[in-house]
N, CA, C and O of each residue as an XYZ file, in Angstrom:
688
protein
N     -80.772    -19.479    -94.550
C     -80.149    -20.494    -93.673
C     -81.106    -21.363    -93.346
O     -82.296    -21.163    -93.103
N     -80.033    -23.047    -93.376
C     -80.569    -23.727    -93.112
C     -79.815    -24.387    -92.144
O     -78.737    -24.964    -92.288
N     -80.983    -24.138    -90.413
C     -80.396    -24.885    -89.536
C     -80.927    -26.507    -88.554
O     -81.659    -26.578    -87.567
N     -80.645    -26.950    -88.855
C     -80.662    -28.361    -88.099
C     -79.849    -28.327    -86.839
O     -78.886    -27.615    -86.554
N     -80.584    -29.454    -86.010
C     -80.753    -29.696    -84.483
C     -79.799    -31.178    -84.038
O     -80.499    -32.137    -83.714
N     -78.399    -31.374    -84.014
C     -77.782    -32.440    -83.941
C     -77.903    -32.781    -82.215
O     -77.780    -31.938    -81.326
N     -78.311    -34.978    -81.936
C     -77.937    -35.025    -80.999
C     -76.252    -34.841    -80.468
O     -75.872    -34.305    -81.509
N     -75.642    -34.870    -80.053
C     -74.106    -35.468    -80.007
C     -74.023    -35.593    -78.883
O     -72.930    -35.112    -78.583
N     -74.766    -36.144    -77.556
C     -74.128    -36.896    -76.478
C     -75.623    -36.862    -75.801
O     -76.430    -35.982    -76.100
N     -75.921    -37.936    -74.830
C     -77.198    -37.528    -73.874
C     -77.345    -36.059    -73.267
O     -76.696    -35.331    -72.517
N     -78.717    -36.000    -74.093
C     -79.356    -34.156    -73.246
C     -77.923    -33.141    -74.037
O     -77.512    -32.047    -73.651
N     -77.593    -33.682    -74.808
C     -76.659    -32.750    -75.809
C     -77.132    -32.045    -76.854
O     -78.264    -32.529    -76.823
N     -77.163    -31.426    -77.592
C     -77.539    -30.716    -78.836
C     -76.589    -29.888    -78.976
O     -75.871    -29.304    -78.165
N     -76.676    -29.894    -80.471
C     -75.485    -28.774    -81.172
C     -76.306    -28.351    -82.550
O     -77.052    -29.144    -83.124
N     -76.086    -27.088    -82.974
C     -77.243    -26.683    -84.084
C     -76.300    -26.712    -85.035
O     -75.268    -26.118    -84.725
N     -76.324    -27.242    -86.162
C     -75.590    -27.308    -87.674
C     -76.350    -26.133    -88.325
O     -77.405    -25.560    -88.055
N     -75.280    -25.972    -89.424
C     -76.067    -24.568    -90.557
C     -75.458    -25.523    -91.842
O     -74.500    -26.296    -91.852
N     -76.528    -25.098    -93.038
C     -75.681    -25.151    -94.446
C     -76.396    -26.137    -95.124
O     -77.319    -26.867    -94.762
N     -75.848    -26.030    -96.082
C     -76.593    -27.042    -96.882
C     -75.605    -28.027    -97.522
O     -74.426    -27.819    -97.235
N     -75.959    -29.426    -98.624
C     -75.101    -30.424    -98.243
C     -75.927    -30.180    -99.803
O     -77.076    -29.785   -100.003
N     -74.491    -30.715   -101.120
C     -74.895    -30.269   -102.577
C     -76.069    -31.014   -102.639
O     -76.897    -30.504   -103.394
N     -76.496    -32.258   -101.992
C     -77.919    -32.683   -102.915
C     -79.358    -31.429   -102.131
O     -80.571    -31.635   -102.161
N     -78.729    -30.373   -101.598
C     -79.833    -29.323   -101.158
C     -79.883    -28.542   -102.058
O     -81.100    -28.362   -102.106
N     -79.525    -28.016   -102.715
C     -79.199    -27.283   -104.205
C     -79.267    -27.813   -104.760
O     -78.753    -28.863   -105.144
N     -80.798    -26.458   -105.223
C     -82.202    -26.659   -107.308
C     -81.504    -25.798   -107.786
O     -81.279    -24.805   -107.093
N     -81.153    -25.857   -108.615
C     -80.884    -24.617   -110.014
C     -82.058    -23.575   -109.672
O     -83.181    -23.914   -109.299
N     -81.719    -22.552   -109.816
C     -83.032    -21.736   -110.279
C     -83.009    -21.166   -108.777
O     -83.018    -19.937   -108.833
N     -82.979    -21.699   -107.278
C     -83.590    -21.209   -105.923
C     -82.407    -20.019   -105.363
O     -81.213    -20.271   -105.196
N     -83.017    -18.785   -105.147
C     -82.454    -17.912   -104.739
C     -82.509    -17.715   -103.015
O     -83.586    -17.541   -102.445
N     -81.391    -17.760   -102.385
C     -80.944    -17.593   -100.307
C     -81.362    -16.467   -100.784
O     -81.498    -16.007   -101.918
N     -81.590    -16.004    -99.452
C     -81.257    -13.814    -99.366
C     -81.056    -14.051    -97.903
O     -81.597    -14.664    -96.984
N     -79.720    -13.052    -98.180
C     -78.816    -13.670    -97.169
C     -79.768    -12.619    -95.965
O     -80.626    -11.847    -96.393
N     -79.519    -12.715    -94.724
C     -80.297    -11.883    -94.114
C     -79.208    -12.171    -92.690
O     -78.542    -13.206    -92.675
N     -79.104    -11.110    -91.469
C     -79.385    -10.621    -91.862
C     -78.708     -9.336    -92.735
O     -77.933     -9.722    -93.610
N     -78.878     -7.883    -92.634
C     -77.704     -7.102    -93.892
C     -76.747     -6.318    -92.841
O     -76.914     -6.212    -91.626
N     -75.732     -5.817    -93.614
C     -74.885     -5.091    -92.766
C     -74.872     -3.572    -93.006
O     -74.978     -3.159    -94.161
N     -74.776     -2.904    -92.198
C     -74.161     -1.303    -92.132
C     -72.957     -0.968    -92.278
O     -72.210     -1.017    -91.300
N     -72.472     -0.540    -93.558
C     -71.106     -0.513    -93.097
C     -70.679      0.602    -93.296
O     -71.046      1.245    -94.280
N     -69.708      1.132    -92.304
C     -68.905      2.477    -91.364
C     -68.022      2.706    -92.134
O     -67.766      2.231    -93.240
N     -67.597      3.369    -91.601
C     -66.086      4.774    -91.931
C     -65.224      3.905    -91.346
O     -64.096      3.732    -91.809
N     -65.648      3.296    -90.310
C     -64.330      2.919    -89.808
C     -63.950      1.071    -89.983
O     -63.025      0.355    -89.599
N     -64.981      0.889    -90.620
C     -64.794     -0.740    -91.321
C     -64.182      0.132    -92.911
O     -64.426     -0.497    -93.940
N     -63.874      0.693    -92.982
C     -63.526      1.036    -94.589
C     -61.954      1.757    -94.689
O     -61.043      1.761    -95.517
N     -62.234      2.419    -93.195
C     -60.367      2.567    -93.173
C     -59.972      1.440    -92.929
O     -59.199      0.901    -93.721
N     -60.404      0.766    -91.743
C     -59.789     -0.539    -91.041
C     -59.377     -1.959    -92.165
O     -58.591     -2.866    -91.892
N     -59.976     -1.837    -93.134
C     -60.178     -2.717    -94.779
C     -59.022     -2.123    -95.142
O     -57.949     -2.725    -95.141
N     -59.119     -1.266    -95.377
C     -57.656     -0.682    -96.097
C     -56.429     -0.960    -95.437
O     -55.527     -1.538    -96.044
N     -56.317     -0.628    -94.330
C     -55.293     -0.221    -94.397
C     -54.761     -1.649    -93.714
O     -53.567     -1.877    -93.518
N     -55.945     -2.661    -93.352
C     -55.959     -4.275    -92.960
C     -54.830     -4.807    -95.040
O     -53.990     -5.700    -95.155
N     -55.205     -4.087    -95.910
C     -55.415     -4.874    -96.964
C     -54.033     -3.774    -97.758
O     -53.632     -4.032    -98.893
N     -53.592     -2.859    -97.125
C     -52.469     -1.726    -98.256
C     -52.888     -0.902    -99.391
O     -52.314     -0.243   -100.258
N     -54.268     -1.215    -99.027
C     -55.160     -0.499   -100.019
C     -54.993      1.112    -99.623
O     -55.501      1.697    -98.667
N     -54.104      1.650   -100.680
C     -53.378      3.266   -100.264
C     -54.314      4.284   -100.929
O     -54.067      5.459   -100.656
N     -55.555      3.994   -101.921
C     -55.885      5.012   -102.872
C     -57.158      6.003   -101.728
O     -57.923      5.707   -100.810
N     -56.981      6.574   -102.069
C     -57.255      7.546   -100.993
C     -58.678      8.082   -101.041
O     -58.955      9.185   -100.571
N     -59.483      7.371   -101.556
C     -61.036      7.546   -102.381
C     -61.634      6.896   -101.011
O     -62.464      7.297   -100.195
N     -60.898      5.794   -101.111
C     -61.458      5.199    -99.454
C     -61.186      5.676    -97.901
O     -61.811      5.136    -96.988
N     -60.205      6.737    -97.642
C     -59.481      7.585    -96.561
C     -59.385      8.787    -96.152
O     -59.042      9.232    -95.057
N     -59.712      9.296    -97.109
C     -59.013     10.628    -97.843
C     -59.977     11.869    -98.125
O     -59.955     12.521    -99.169
N     -61.317     12.235    -96.419
C     -62.538     12.833    -97.310
C     -62.129     14.015    -97.774
O     -62.942     14.379    -98.623
N     -61.140     14.915    -97.618
C     -60.910     16.463    -99.200
C     -60.405     15.941   -100.095
O     -60.606     16.645   -101.085
N     -59.361     14.344   -100.557
C     -59.687     14.279   -102.000
C     -61.139     13.665   -102.789
O     -61.599     13.952   -103.894
N     -61.631     12.723   -101.749
C     -62.494     12.742   -102.457
C     -63.630     13.653   -102.302
O     -64.545     13.238   -103.014
N     -63.937     14.637   -101.723
C     -65.150     15.495   -101.791
C     -64.787     16.102   -103.441
O     -65.746     16.224   -104.203
N     -63.762     16.369   -103.806
C     -63.524     16.143   -105.293
C     -63.457     14.983   -106.538
O     -63.067     14.904   -107.703
N     -63.929     14.369   -105.782
C     -64.741     13.222   -107.170
C     -65.615     13.873   -107.401
O     -66.015     14.916   -106.885
N     -66.184     12.917   -108.702
C     -67.927     12.385   -109.062
C     -68.239     12.531   -107.961
O     -69.014     13.475   -107.806
N     -67.913     11.878   -106.882
C     -68.986     11.139   -106.281
C     -68.774     12.349   -104.604
O     -69.639     12.740   -103.820
N     -68.236     12.440   -104.613
C     -68.361     13.772   -103.545
C     -67.397     13.632   -102.052
O     -66.896     14.489   -101.325
N     -67.417     11.842   -101.991
C     -67.596     11.614   -100.901
C     -66.141     10.500   -100.947
O     -65.562     10.418   -102.030
N     -65.625      9.714    -99.807
C     -64.756      8.522    -99.725
C     -66.247      7.419   -100.080
O     -67.356      7.688    -99.620
N     -65.972      6.164   -100.982
C     -66.507      5.469   -101.055
C     -65.771      3.663   -100.177
O     -64.650      3.357    -99.771
N     -67.044      2.940   -100.230
C     -66.281      2.311    -99.552
C     -65.591      0.817   -100.630
O     -66.204      0.160   -101.471
N     -64.365      0.702   -100.245
C     -63.593     -0.465   -100.826
C     -63.928     -1.273   -101.201
O     -64.250     -1.974   -100.241
N     -64.242     -2.089   -102.644
C     -64.686     -2.526   -103.511
C     -64.789     -4.054   -103.017
O     -65.878     -4.624   -103.077
N     -63.210     -4.962   -102.340
C     -63.268     -5.852   -102.236
C     -63.548     -6.098   -100.814
O     -63.593     -7.211   -100.289
N     -63.747     -4.873   -100.188
C     -64.542     -5.080    -98.617
C     -66.014     -5.131    -99.018
O     -66.526     -5.415    -97.935
N     -67.078     -5.029    -99.948
C     -67.920     -4.965   -100.259
C     -68.037     -6.606   -101.274
O     -69.146     -6.667   -101.805
N     -67.413     -7.470   -101.502
C     -67.311     -8.174   -101.952
C     -67.281     -9.189   -100.537
O     -68.094    -10.028   -100.149
N     -66.445     -8.891   -100.167
C     -66.195     -9.765    -98.856
C     -67.270    -10.333    -98.103
O     -67.626    -11.507    -98.000
N     -67.922     -8.822    -97.372
C     -69.214     -8.947    -96.161
C     -70.033     -9.758    -97.625
O     -70.219    -10.736    -96.901
N     -70.455    -10.054    -98.540
C     -71.553    -10.506    -99.776
C     -71.015    -12.006    -99.545
O     -71.935    -12.732    -99.167
N     -69.752    -12.686    -99.669
C     -69.375    -13.726    -99.012
C     -69.715    -14.359    -98.374
O     -70.173    -15.491    -98.534
N     -69.403    -13.127    -96.565
C     -69.541    -13.595    -95.547
C     -71.316    -13.861    -95.481
O     -71.837    -14.916    -95.840
N     -71.863    -13.001    -95.096
C     -72.741    -12.747    -95.270
C     -74.004    -14.112    -96.235
O     -75.115    -14.573    -95.973
N     -73.062    -14.281    -97.298
C     -73.813    -16.287    -97.699
C     -73.838    -17.613    -96.798
O     -74.665    -18.501    -96.593
N     -72.122    -17.232    -96.218
C     -72.018    -18.592    -95.802
C     -72.862    -19.611    -95.426
O     -73.015    -20.551    -96.206
N     -73.388    -19.594    -94.460
C     -74.578    -19.957    -93.593
C     -75.878    -20.456    -94.555
O     -76.710    -21.327    -94.302
N     -75.726    -19.411    -95.997
C     -76.915    -20.489    -96.857
C     -75.950    -20.952    -98.249
O     -76.499    -21.401    -99.255
N     -74.876    -20.828    -98.183
C     -74.363    -21.293    -99.138
C     -72.944    -22.252    -99.124
O     -72.792    -23.325    -99.707
N     -71.996    -21.550    -98.307
C     -70.764    -22.058    -98.178
C     -70.299    -23.342    -97.063
O     -69.461    -24.244    -97.019
N     -71.426    -22.788    -96.207
C     -71.016    -23.442    -94.483
C     -70.526    -25.409    -94.828
O     -69.700    -26.064    -94.192
N     -71.130    -25.743    -95.667
C     -70.805    -27.143    -96.052
C     -69.248    -27.260    -96.836
O     -68.510    -28.224    -96.634
N     -68.937    -26.284    -97.624
C     -68.362    -26.155    -98.889
C     -66.514    -26.866    -98.184
O     -65.770    -26.424    -97.307
N     -66.464    -27.427    -98.607
C     -64.604    -27.819    -98.772
C     -63.867    -27.344    -98.880
O     -62.767    -27.493    -98.349
N     -64.425    -26.146   -100.058
C     -63.109    -25.797   -100.748
C     -63.884    -24.463   -101.320
O     -65.115    -24.495   -101.349
N     -63.472    -23.771   -101.590
C     -64.190    -22.171   -102.695
C     -63.119    -22.660   -104.051
O     -61.897    -22.780   -103.976
N     -63.782    -22.836   -104.989
C     -62.681    -23.254   -106.550
C     -62.952    -22.058   -106.937
O     -61.919    -22.041   -107.605
N     -63.742    -20.238   -107.287
C     -62.930    -19.514   -107.723
C     -64.478    -18.497   -107.411
O     -65.594    -18.542   -106.894
N     -63.521    -17.617   -108.168
C     -65.246    -15.975   -108.214
C     -64.609    -16.069   -109.466
O     -63.595    -16.686   -109.794
N     -65.622    -15.118   -110.319
C     -65.846    -14.735   -111.853
C     -66.897    -13.751   -112.195
O     -68.062    -14.074   -111.961
N     -66.691    -12.808   -112.620
C     -67.381    -11.898   -113.249
C     -67.886    -10.574   -112.245
O     -68.952     -9.960   -112.269
N     -66.883    -10.425   -111.508
C     -66.856     -9.774   -110.624
C     -67.375     -8.053   -111.175
O     -66.519     -7.358   -111.723
N     -68.697     -7.535   -110.985
C     -68.701     -6.284   -110.934
C     -69.119     -5.514   -110.208
O     -70.121     -5.854   -109.580
N     -68.578     -4.220   -109.982
C     -68.771     -2.845   -109.465
C     -70.133     -1.974   -109.876
O     -69.901     -0.958   -110.533
N     -71.700     -2.292   -109.525
C     -72.112     -1.839   -110.730
C     -72.838     -0.368   -109.914
O     -73.235      0.528   -110.660
N     -72.951     -0.223   -108.685
C     -73.228      1.163   -108.123
C     -71.558      1.297   -106.861
O     -70.893      0.364   -106.413
N     -71.390      2.666   -106.658
C     -70.922      3.176   -105.269
C     -71.596      2.866   -103.974
O     -72.739      3.319   -103.916
N     -71.184      2.202   -102.902
C     -70.926      1.851   -101.545
C     -70.617      2.554   -100.533
O     -69.608      2.208    -99.919
N     -71.455      3.861   -100.009
C     -70.773      5.083    -98.990
C     -70.686      3.920    -97.398
O     -70.970      2.730    -97.271
N     -70.278      4.726    -96.618
C     -70.287      4.416    -95.118
C     -71.787      5.194    -94.706
O     -72.252      6.325    -94.849
N     -72.409      3.431    -93.901
C     -73.435      4.385    -93.275
C     -74.642      3.996    -94.293
O     -75.754      4.494    -94.122
N     -74.356      2.983    -95.483
C     -75.117      2.534    -96.034
C     -75.048      0.986    -95.511
O     -74.166      0.421    -94.864
N     -76.712      0.336    -96.195
C     -76.534     -0.901    -95.384
C     -76.107     -2.017    -96.780
O     -75.459     -1.733    -97.788
N     -76.445     -2.732    -96.571
C     -75.485     -4.128    -97.549
C     -76.414     -5.445    -98.002
O     -75.540     -6.310    -97.934
N     -77.258     -5.939    -98.295
C     -78.012     -7.258    -98.238
C     -76.991     -7.694    -99.887
O     -76.146     -7.133   -100.585
N     -77.707     -8.964    -99.871
C     -77.164     -9.496   -100.877
C     -78.562    -10.555   -100.827
O     -79.673    -10.556   -100.298
N     -77.596    -11.601   -101.900
C     -79.516    -12.890   -102.249
C     -78.115    -13.581   -103.377
O     -77.275    -13.056   -104.109
N     -78.472    -15.007   -102.994
C     -77.495    -15.835   -104.386
C     -78.347    -16.815   -105.154
O     -79.256    -17.251   -104.448
N     -78.338    -17.228   -106.206
C     -79.044    -17.692   -107.548
C     -78.319    -18.915   -107.166
O     -77.242    -18.828   -106.575
N     -79.008    -20.398   -107.563
C     -78.267    -21.214   -108.248
C     -78.117    -21.236   -109.736
O     -79.071    -21.280   -110.514
N     -76.798    -21.200   -110.097
C     -77.044    -21.276   -111.213
C     -76.753    -22.927   -111.662
O     -77.683    -23.346   -112.350
N     -75.752    -23.871   -111.443
C     -75.481    -24.644   -111.750
C     -74.691    -25.639   -110.858
O     -73.943    -25.242   -109.965
N     -74.961    -27.391   -111.239
C     -74.389    -27.738   -110.036
C     -74.331    -29.449   -110.529
O     -75.334    -29.974   -111.012
N     -72.804    -30.356   -110.303
C     -73.073    -31.224   -110.902
C     -71.871    -31.906   -109.728
O     -71.216    -31.294   -108.884
N     -71.885    -33.660   -110.109
C     -70.990    -34.102   -109.606
C     -70.021    -34.045   -109.830
O     -69.694    -33.948   -111.012
N     -68.829    -34.082   -108.569
C     -67.093    -34.068   -108.738
C     -66.572    -35.082   -109.535
O     -66.469    -36.169   -108.967
N     -66.320    -35.041   -110.358
C     -65.286    -36.029   -111.754
C     -64.098    -36.940   -110.612
O     -63.738    -38.100   -110.809
N     -63.594    -35.959   -109.291
C     -62.407    -36.453   -108.720
C     -63.045    -36.694   -107.007
O     -62.487    -37.294   -106.088
N     -64.294    -36.042   -107.005
C     -64.476    -36.736   -105.045
C     -65.765    -37.021   -105.321
O     -66.683    -36.218   -105.488
N     -65.803    -38.475   -105.371
C     -67.252    -38.919   -105.417
C     -68.114    -38.364   -103.835
O     -69.340    -38.350   -103.731
N     -67.185    -37.958   -102.763
C     -67.846    -37.423   -101.531
C     -68.589    -35.891   -101.968
O     -69.436    -35.377   -101.236
N     -68.230    -35.390   -102.997
C     -68.575    -34.008   -103.164
C     -69.519    -33.557   -104.443
O     -69.902    -34.409   -105.245
N     -69.921    -31.951   -104.605
C     -70.759    -32.058   -106.225
C     -69.932    -30.341   -106.013
O     -69.401    -29.893   -104.997
N     -70.089    -29.696   -107.362
C     -70.084    -28.438   -107.614
C     -70.995    -27.881   -108.409
O     -71.598    -28.281   -109.405
N     -70.990    -26.296   -107.435
C     -72.067    -25.590   -106.991
C     -71.336    -24.277   -107.666
O     -70.167    -23.931   -107.496
N     -72.583    -23.485   -108.672
C     -71.953    -22.272   -108.407
C     -73.101    -21.533   -108.660
O     -73.999    -21.905   -109.416
N     -73.082    -20.339   -107.949
C     -74.033    -19.426   -107.770
C     -73.704    -17.771   -108.032
O     -72.765    -17.228   -107.451
N     -74.326    -17.258   -108.695
C     -74.569    -15.220   -108.918
C     -75.238    -15.176   -107.372
O     -76.289    -15.630   -106.918
N     -74.218    -14.476   -106.829
C     -74.574    -13.614   -105.564
C     -74.444    -11.804   -105.983
O     -73.489    -11.159   -106.415
N     -75.665    -11.451   -105.678
C     -76.210    -10.142   -105.722
C     -76.306     -9.232   -104.594
O     -76.582     -9.926   -103.616
N     -76.217     -8.088   -104.282
C     -75.560     -7.237   -103.232
C     -76.511     -5.619   -103.778
O     -76.523     -4.984   -104.832
N     -77.229     -5.441   -102.408
C     -77.835     -4.254   -102.642
C     -77.546     -3.427   -101.673
O     -77.013     -3.782   -100.622
N     -77.943     -2.023   -102.008
C     -78.237     -1.161   -100.960
C     -79.327     -0.599   -100.626
O     -80.364     -0.964   -101.179
N     -79.353      0.692    -99.380
C     -80.811      0.205    -98.405
C     -81.719      0.643    -99.804
O     -82.943      0.532    -99.736
N     -81.383      0.906   -100.475
C     -82.689      1.586   -101.191
C     -83.621      0.576   -103.020
O     -84.552      0.697   -103.817
N     -82.533     -0.239   -102.701
C     -82.403     -1.504   -103.493
C     -81.571     -1.700   -104.315
O     -81.317     -2.805   -104.794
N     -80.987     -0.576   -104.617
C     -80.150     -0.476   -106.170
C     -78.357     -1.974   -106.517
O     -77.478     -2.180   -105.681
N     -78.397     -2.272   -107.138
C     -77.185     -3.635   -107.208
C     -76.056     -2.580   -106.928
O     -75.891     -1.471   -107.436
N     -75.457     -3.123   -106.144
C     -74.258     -2.439   -105.492
C     -73.107     -3.299   -106.598
O     -72.568     -2.718   -107.540
N     -72.921     -4.465   -106.333
C     -71.823     -5.847   -106.562
C     -73.531     -6.735   -107.070
O     -74.739     -6.740   -106.837
N     -72.081     -7.596   -108.176
C     -72.701     -9.345   -108.477
C     -71.316    -10.138   -108.528
O     -70.177     -9.749   -108.787
N     -71.740    -11.174   -108.247
C     -70.123    -11.572   -109.076
C     -71.485    -13.278   -109.364
O     -72.706    -13.290   -109.212
N     -70.490    -14.496   -109.819
C     -70.544    -16.053   -109.410
C     -69.437    -16.466   -108.537
O     -68.366    -15.873   -108.409
N     -69.710    -17.259   -108.107
C     -68.910    -18.321   -106.586
C     -69.104    -19.806   -107.431
O     -70.050    -20.593   -107.412
N     -68.081    -19.842   -108.019
C     -67.983    -22.118   -107.517
C     -67.665    -22.593   -106.168
O     -66.540    -22.278   -105.782
N     -68.417    -23.304   -105.326
C     -67.407    -24.272   -104.522
C     -68.053    -25.681   -104.860
O     -69.061    -26.132   -105.403
N     -66.649    -26.212   -104.094
C     -66.720    -27.855   -103.982
C     -67.831    -28.172   -102.524
O     -67.502    -27.882   -101.374
N     -68.706    -28.595   -102.773
C     -69.789    -28.725   -101.681
C     -70.103    -30.525   -101.103
O     -70.654    -31.426   -101.735
N     -69.453    -30.560    -99.558
C     -70.126    -31.662    -99.659
C     -71.141    -32.538    -99.736
O     -72.222    -31.951    -99.683
N     -71.244    -33.820    -99.851
C     -72.730    -34.224    -99.840
C     -72.880    -34.766    -98.651
O     -71.965    -34.612    -97.841
N     -74.267    -35.654    -98.209
C     -74.840    -35.517    -96.923
C     -73.996    -36.701    -96.527
O     -73.722    -37.621    -97.298
N     -73.444    -36.579    -94.772
C     -72.479    -37.740    -94.650
C     -71.228    -37.676    -94.796
O     -70.413    -38.448    -94.291
N     -70.924    -36.454    -95.722
C     -69.413    -36.442    -95.750
C     -68.676    -34.731    -95.360
O     -67.830    -33.990    -95.859
N     -69.660    -34.720    -94.106
C     -68.891    -32.744    -94.045
C     -68.262    -33.117    -92.891
O     -68.450    -34.170    -92.282
N     -67.404    -32.106    -92.559
C     -66.354    -32.577    -91.105
C     -66.927    -31.794    -89.859
O     -67.247    -30.636    -89.593
N     -66.879    -33.409    -89.034
C     -67.105    -33.813    -87.894
C     -66.623    -32.933    -87.008
O     -65.395    -32.936    -86.931
N     -67.370    -31.939    -86.092
C     -66.040    -31.516    -84.904
C     -67.225    -32.297    -84.027
O     -68.455    -32.295    -84.072
N     -66.055    -33.079    -83.067
C     -66.209    -33.891    -81.857
C     -65.964    -33.066    -80.497
O     -66.672    -33.234    -79.505
N     -64.633    -31.941    -80.563
C     -64.480    -31.751    -79.250
C     -65.763    -30.208    -78.823
O     -66.270    -29.352    -79.548
N     -65.873    -30.519    -77.181
C     -66.147    -29.299    -76.864
C     -66.360    -27.822    -77.169
O     -65.483    -27.542    -77.986
N     -66.839    -27.114    -77.004
C     -66.757    -25.423    -76.474
C     -67.133    -25.302    -75.455
O     -67.147    -24.189    -74.930
């Protein structure tokens, strides 16, 4: 996480986060912390919110008879938490997400498991249509508490160059 302090007025400072396009280097790996222990409640609420009706995510009796023997965390929840964990390191200065590809669920995640993630910079290039931004592609990998890879995906974002991010003037 890249945090800097910016003076916003006399004797007034604000912490800012994120990386500009220029801060990304191909091959760099950013570890996203803290981790997040996912609960049965997280999983149930997410399935209700997204209208996912597969009983593997909320029906313990049904899941008991599956190959896993219990409910599994809904895979879009795993992806969503991994993306959220990566924001301060990867996309805090993003203008837009351009897409996700190659999403793989490689091992089940269960209620009570702790998810951590890291992102490797795979590529970067200047934007052809926006001189104030560049395009960055990362591979994000999620792990459970035992270090087992549970998910990975590639994500591409349009990232602001230094001096071109949105600056909020409002006082909170």
